[in-house]
N, C-alpha and C positions, 0 to 999 in steps of 0.2 A: 260419848266425844273423845278424841283424842285430847291427850293431856296437852297443856300448853307447853314451849320450849323458851327456854333461857339459854343465851350463850355468852359467856364469859371470856372476854378478851384482854390479855396481860402482855405486853411487850419485856421482853429480857434481855437486858444488857450486863454482860458480866456480872452474873447473879449467881454465881456456883455455889455457894454457900447458904444461903438464903432461899433458893427456888422451892427445894424439896418442904421444907416447912410451911411454905407458902401455898403449896398444891395441896398438901395434908389439910390445913385448916381451911382452904377453900373448900374442898370435898366435903370436910364434914358438915360445912354450912349448907351446901348445895344440896347434901342427902334430906336435910330436914324439910327441905322446902317439897310442896306437893306438884313439881314440876317435872319436866325432863330436860335436864342439864348437860351442857357441856363445855368445854373449855378449849379456848385455841391461844397456845402459846407462842409468842411470836419471837424467834431468834434473831435480834436485831445485829447481826455479824458480831456474834460475843467472840473473846480470843481466849479465855481461862476455862474453857470447859464447859460452860452452861450448854452450848448445842449437844454435848454427849450427854448431859444430865437430863436434857430434855427429852431425848430419845428412849432414856431409861424411863422415864415417868408415863411416855407415850406406850412403851411395851408394857407396863405394868397397871394401864389403865387404858388398853385400847379401844372401849367403846364410850368413854369419857373425856379424853384428850386428843386434841390434835394440834398438829408443831408445823410451823411453817418457818422453815431457816430462809432468810435474807441472803442476798449474795454477800453483801456486805453491810457495813454499819450505816443505814439511811438516814438515822436519826429518831426519836421518840415520836415525833408526830407522825413520821412515815409509817414506821412500825406499827403504832396504834391505827391508822388509816388500813394496813393491811389485813388485820385482823378484823375491823370492822367490815371492810370487803368481802370477806369468806363468812363470816357470820351468818347463820341462817334460822336464829331463834325468832320468837315472836317480841322478846326483849333482848337488847344488847347491853351488857353490863361490861365497861370499859374500867380497869384500874390497874395501879401499878403491880410489879411482883417483889417489892420489896418489904410489905406488911405494914408501910405506912397508912396504905389504905385497907382498913381492916375489915376482913371479910364478913364480920359479925354484923356489919350495916346493912348486908345485902337484902335480909327479910324487910327491913324499913324501906328500901327502895322498893322493893317488889311491890311492899303493899300500897307506897303512894302511885304507882303503875298501877294497881288494880283500881285506884280509886278515879282513875280517868286521867292522870298525867303521862303526858307523851316524854317529857323530859325530867327526869328526877336528878338534880346536880346536888351532888355534897359538895359542902364548904366547911374549910377547917375552922374551928375556933382558935385552935393554937397548936403549933408545932413543937414538939418536945424537944428536939435538938436543933432547932432553927437560932441561930442567934442573933445579936440585936442589928447587925449590918442589913442582913437578909431581909428581917421583918420591916427596916425601913426602906430599904429598895423596893420591895415588894408592894409597900403601901405607896409610895412615890411612882411605881409604875402605872397602877392601877387607876390611880388620881388622875395621873396624864392622859391616859388613854381613856378614860371616861371624859375628861373634860375636851379632848381634843376628837373623840370618835361619836357618829350619832348612835351606834350600838353600845349599848350598856352591856359591859362585864362586869361578872358578880365577884368586887373583892375578895380575895382568898379562894375563889373558886379553883378547882383543881381539876384534872384528868379523871377523877371517880365520879362517875355518872349512870345512869341507865336511859338508855333511849329506846322508844318503842318503833316496831317494824318500819312504820312510815317514816319516820325522821332517820332512822339507818338507810332507809333506801334514797331518801333524799343525797345522803353523804355518798351512797355507792353509786347514782347515777348523774349526779348534777354536779356538786361540790367537788371539782378534779384540780382545781388549783396547785400549783407546786410548792408556793409559800405558803404552808401551812401554820395556822393558828387556832388549832380544834376549838378552844374553848371560847374562843371569839365566833367561830362558825355555829357554834350549838349556840350563841345567843341571837345570832343573827336568823337564824332558819325559822324563829319563831315558837310556834305551837303552844300548848299548854303545859307549862313548866312549874315546878315547885323546888324548894331547898330543903335541904337536910344537913343539920351542922353535926360535925365529929372533932373529936381532938386526935391529932395524928401522932402515933407512937413513934419512939425511936426506931432506924433502920435495924433490922433483925440481924443483919451483917454487911460488910462492904461499906462503901461510902457512896456518897451522892455523884452521879454521872455530870450534872450540872455544875460545871465552873462558872466563875464569875465574866468568862468569856461567852460561854455558849449561853448564860443567862442574858447577857447585852445582845447578842443575836437573836435570841428568843424574842426579846422586847421590842427588837427593830422591826422583826416580823410583824409583829402584833400592832405596832403603829404605822407601818407602810402598807398592811392589809386593808386595815379598818378606819384609816383617816386620811383625807386629803389636805387637810387642816396644816400641817408643816409647809407644805408649798404656799398656801395662801399666807400664812404668818411671813414666809419670805417674800412674798409681793409687797405685803405691806410694810415690812421693815425695810425694803430696799426702797420703797415710795419715800417712808420718813426720813432715812439717809440721805435721798436725793436732795428733799426739801430743805433739810437742814444744811447740805453742802450747798445751795442756793442760795439759802437765807445768811450763810456765811459770807459768799462770794458778795452779795449786795452791802453786808456790813464793811468788807473790806474796800470796796471802793467808797462808801461813804466815808471810812475812817482816812483812805488816802486824800480825798478833796478837802474834807472839812476837819480833819484832826491830825494833820502829818504830824504836827510836833510831838503829839501824845503817842503815837503810833513807835513802839520798839521793834525795828527789824530783825528777823530772824528766822531759822529754819524749823523751829520745833512745830509749830502748828502744821505746818506743810508735811512733815515726816507724819506727824500723828494722824493728820487727814487720810493722808496716802495710805499708810499700815493699816487701819482700820476700814477702810474701803475694800482695799485688797484682801483682809481676812474675811471680810463680809461675803465677799466676791466666790472666794475658796470655798466656803462654808456651803454657801448656797449653790454652787455648782456640784459640791460633794452630797448635798441632799437631794437635789434632782438626779444626779447618777444612780443613789439607792433605788429611785423609783425605775428609771431605766434598766437597771439590773435586773427587777422583779418582771418588767416585761419581757426582757429578754430569755429570761427562764421559761416564761410562759409562752413564748413563739416558738423556742426548741421543742416543745412538747415530749419531752422526756419523760418516761413513766416514773410514778412515784416512788417506786421501790420494785425489786426483782425478786422473785422467788426461786430461789436456788434447789430447794427441795422441799415438799410437804409430806406431813405423815398423817393421815388423816383418819379420824374416828369413824364409826359405821356411819354416823348421823353428824359428823360433826363440823362439815367443813361445806359450802356450797360448791356444786358440781360447777366447772369449767364452761362460760357460755351461758350461765345464768342471767347474766346483765344485760342491760339494754342494747340494742342495736347501736352502731356509731364506731367511731374510731377504736380500735381494739389496741390495749397498751400492755406490751410486755410486763409480766410479774404481775398482772391483776386478774381476778376473776372471768374478766372479759375475754382473756387471751387463752385460746385452747393450747 
């Protein structure tokens, strides 16, 4: 019987200093496994020479490494999706290329897959170079999204995981939404799941690409994609404020009729109530706007990514047209 195949997917954005050591470490681990292993490296519009470094790695390992060059920077989640779309293994392993996701953990992920798990999710116990602020904001985000959403997302989960072929096919054929929060989608699809803990090492080189602004955007995507609760909270809050305003109006009439000598005329209460209600209205309009913007992106149906150039390993990329029937999107394996 032919050996089972593993495909490792790793997006890379401005990782020119660390991509070589990452691939070297990864291939050493893959060589120790009794599977046919290939690697798909996705150049997410890098500007520091990462693209050229990936081409050299492909030339050095033409039967092991495939490279996808995206036409621009589409973001980590889109680049991860591109690699998953083109993967053809019986299991797909997703990981970052900065060596914070240790390749040495892959044998344990594969062992759990062989035990029958379709999703093997790596979970960080601790991150060596994470500051107190990042730990606090991360904990607050997961607490908020798990409180507001019906889909539970594992705290400290990351984009280091193994997906069986059936799960990968669901992502490839069905889950094509534009605002992507992959770790939420992984939890949403179900299937038999287990967790594997690890300690994240410091970055081998360079610096994190997730600025505070990008982390806020990522958190917003997760909340909007997996919870309608903010809209329900807005309705409840609006109803509560209206009830309080009505109560204040009743009190004002009562005070005018029965307590006229004790009422001190002034504009303070009027200004306070007016500005408070105005602020609430703007806040909730902005909240509604976030959901409308997400709907707008879905309606436009632009591709998740565009592949400008690809270099295939001998068996490393799914052939064009292998995907399901239906709309064909430029830049995906569904497009010839």
